[in-house]
C-alpha positions in Angstrom: -37.8 -35.1 -53.8 -36.1 -36.7 -56.7 -32.5 -38.0 -56.6 -31.2 -35.3 -59.0 -32.3 -32.4 -56.7 -30.6 -34.1 -53.7 -27.3 -34.3 -55.6 -27.6 -30.6 -56.5 -28.2 -29.5 -52.9 -25.4 -31.7 -51.6 -23.0 -30.3 -54.2 -24.0 -26.7 -53.3 -23.5 -27.4 -49.6 -20.0 -28.8 -50.3 -19.2 -25.9 -52.5 -20.2 -23.4 -49.8 -17.9 -25.1 -47.2 -15.0 -25.0 -49.7 -15.6 -21.3 -50.4 -15.9 -20.5 -46.7 -12.6 -22.3 -46.0 -10.8 -20.5 -48.8 -12.1 -17.1 -47.7 -11.0 -17.8 -44.1 -7.6 -18.9 -45.3 -6.8 -16.0 -47.6 -8.3 -13.3 -45.4 -6.7 -14.4 -42.1 -10.0 -15.1 -40.4 -10.4 -17.0 -37.2 -9.2 -16.2 -33.7 -5.4 -16.0 -33.5 -3.7 -17.2 -30.4 -2.2 -14.3 -28.3 1.5 -14.3 -28.4 3.1 -14.8 -25.0 4.8 -11.6 -23.7 8.3 -12.3 -22.6 9.0 -11.6 -19.0 11.1 -8.4 -18.4 14.7 -9.1 -17.5 15.3 -9.3 -13.7 16.9 -6.1 -12.3 19.9 -6.7 -10.1 19.3 -5.2 -6.7 21.5 -4.3 -3.7 20.8 -3.1 -0.2 21.7 0.5 0.7 21.4 2.4 4.0 18.6 5.0 4.1 17.1 7.2 6.8 14.2 5.6 8.7 13.0 9.1 9.9 13.6 12.7 9.2 17.1 13.6 10.6 18.4 17.1 11.3 22.1 18.2 11.3 23.9 17.4 14.5 21.8 14.2 15.2 23.9 11.4 16.7 23.0 8.4 14.6 21.7 5.2 16.2 20.7 1.9 14.5 17.0 2.8 14.9 17.5 6.0 12.7 18.5 3.9 9.6 17.5 0.8 7.7 18.5 -1.2 4.7 16.6 -0.6 1.5 16.8 -2.5 -1.8 18.1 -0.3 -4.7 18.9 -1.1 -8.3 22.6 -1.8 -8.7 22.8 0.3 -11.8 21.5 3.4 -9.9 23.8 3.1 -6.8 25.9 6.2 -6.3 29.5 5.5 -5.2 28.8 7.6 -2.1 26.0 5.3 -0.9 26.6 3.0 2.0 25.9 -0.5 0.8 25.4 -3.7 2.8 28.0 -5.5 0.7 30.7 -3.1 1.9 29.3 -2.5 5.4 27.2 -5.5 6.6 27.1 -4.3 10.2 24.8 -1.2 10.8 26.2 -0.7 14.3 29.7 -0.2 12.9 28.4 2.4 10.4 26.4 4.5 12.9 28.8 4.2 15.8 29.9 7.8 16.5 28.4 9.1 13.2 26.7 12.4 13.1 24.3 13.9 10.6 25.9 16.7 8.7 23.1 17.7 6.3 19.3 17.3 6.6 17.9 13.8 5.7 14.3 12.9 4.9 12.7 9.5 5.5 13.9 7.0 2.9 16.8 9.2 1.6 20.0 7.3 1.1 22.8 8.0 3.5 26.0 9.2 1.7 29.5 10.0 2.9 28.8 13.7 2.4 25.6 13.6 4.5 27.2 12.1 7.6 30.5 12.4 9.4 31.8 9.1 10.7 33.2 8.7 14.2 32.8 12.4 15.1 33.7 13.0 18.7 34.6 16.1 20.6 35.9 18.9 18.3 35.0 16.7 15.3 31.4 16.6 16.4 31.2 20.4 16.6 32.8 20.8 13.2 30.2 18.4 11.8 27.1 20.3 13.0 28.3 23.9 12.0 26.6 25.0 8.8 28.9 25.8 5.9 30.2 29.4 6.1 29.4 29.7 9.8 31.5 29.8 12.9 31.1 28.2 16.3 31.7 30.7 19.1 31.4 29.9 22.9 30.5 32.5 25.4 30.3 32.2 29.2 26.8 32.0 30.6 25.1 31.2 33.9 21.5 30.2 34.8 20.9 34.0 35.3 22.1 34.9 31.8 20.7 32.0 29.7 16.9 32.1 30.5 17.3 30.2 33.8 19.0 27.2 32.3 16.1 26.4 29.8 18.1 27.1 26.7 19.1 23.9 24.9 20.9 23.0 21.7 19.1 24.0 18.4 17.1 26.7 20.3 17.0 30.2 18.8 18.1 33.1 21.0 18.8 36.8 20.9 22.2 38.0 22.2 22.0 41.0 24.6 25.0 42.9 25.8 25.1 44.9 29.0 27.8 47.2 30.2 28.5 49.8 32.9 28.3 53.3 31.5 28.7 55.3 34.7 30.1 54.4 38.1 28.7 57.4 40.1 25.8 57.0 39.9 26.0 53.4 38.7 24.3 53.1 35.4 24.2 50.2 33.0 23.2 50.0 29.3 21.7 46.9 27.7 21.2 46.5 23.9 20.4 43.6 21.5 23.5 42.6 19.5 22.1 39.7 17.5 18.7 38.1 16.9 17.6 34.6 15.9 20.9 32.9 16.6 21.1 29.1 16.6 22.5 27.5 19.8 24.8 24.6 18.9 25.6 23.4 22.4 25.2 24.2 26.0 27.7 23.1 28.6 25.6 21.4 31.3 26.2 19.3 34.4 23.6 17.6 36.6 24.1 17.3 40.3 22.8 14.1 42.0 20.7 11.3 40.6 17.2 12.8 41.1 18.1 16.5 40.8 17.4 18.5 37.6 19.7 21.4 38.4 21.5 22.7 35.3 24.8 24.4 35.8 25.6 26.0 32.4 29.1 27.5 32.0 29.3 28.1 28.3 26.9 28.3 25.3 28.2 27.7 21.8 26.5 29.8 19.1 26.5 29.5 15.4 27.6 32.9 13.9 28.8 34.4 10.7 32.4 35.7 10.7 31.1 39.3 11.0 28.8 38.4 14.0 31.8 36.6 15.6 33.7 39.8 15.7 30.7 41.7 17.2 30.3 39.1 20.0 34.0 39.0 20.9 34.2 42.7 21.0 31.1 43.0 23.2 32.2 40.2 25.5 35.4 42.1 26.2 33.6 45.3 27.2 30.6 43.9 29.1 28.4 40.9 29.9 26.5 38.9 27.3 23.1 37.3 28.0 20.8 35.1 26.0 17.1 35.6 25.4 15.2 32.5 24.4 12.9 33.0 21.4 9.5 31.3 21.0 9.2 28.4 18.6 7.0 30.3 16.2 9.4 33.2 16.1 12.3 30.8 15.5 10.7 29.5 12.3 12.7 32.1 10.3 16.2 30.6 10.6 18.0 33.7 9.3 20.3 35.1 12.0 20.5 38.9 12.0 22.5 41.6 13.5 20.3 43.9 15.5 20.2 47.5 14.1 21.8 50.1 16.2 18.6 52.1 16.2 17.1 49.5 18.5 19.6 50.1 21.2 17.9 50.7 24.5 18.8 51.4 28.1 16.7 50.1 30.9 16.0 52.2 33.9 15.2 51.2 37.5 14.8 53.4 40.6 16.7 52.5 43.8 14.9 52.9 47.1 17.0 53.2 50.2 15.4 53.6 53.6 12.2 54.8 52.0 14.0 57.5 50.0 14.3 57.3 46.2 17.9 57.3 45.1 19.6 57.7 41.7 18.6 55.5 38.8 20.4 52.1 38.7 20.4 52.1 34.9 20.3 54.8 32.2 17.2 55.9 30.3 16.4 55.2 26.7 18.8 56.6 24.1 
């Protein structure tokens, strides 16, 4: 290979490099470095009090029912209970009662709980809006043997004397699916389970309140406990008058059938 051909090839190689550099420069070739993504701004957080379990109205709060949960400060409602304002959970829940249903993780608000509710204040806290709390006298014979407890659902049955000679009584259902708010109970002895119920407090509408008070003045009221499945429909109802019944029982004295103790069906 002569010297002239070597010079020509070398010049062509250099020219190719220059052309490649110019093309890469003008067309933006090559791998560009990825631009660093700036970190998002840090969100200011604060601790608020939330329910640690599902809570129903009337529940007396304890420290195990609530917990602190971080929450963005910009989304904190003025009604929320914050750790900054209330650092001690015990002071918040002491005497507090749930007024509206709470689900797990839901923030507690001043409208969802009633603080330091005791006695009459406690009862006012658990009564649903628009309803009334009415107490009636009961005994273990008239409240399903003492097995009726708060939040159970019952039917209210009225019985009255309709004839003295012969003695006949009439029983009819006044109200159905009524929520029991409280039962006055005392326990005798350390190991005994005897329940002595004197009064039962029911949650009634204003119209049902009038019905119960009128029936209480003219006879005896008893409570019939509903099964849990039947109590799933929480709508309290007034029993229709067409369902009024009179129970009947024969009295046997000295082997001889006497007059009926209670009247027959209407």
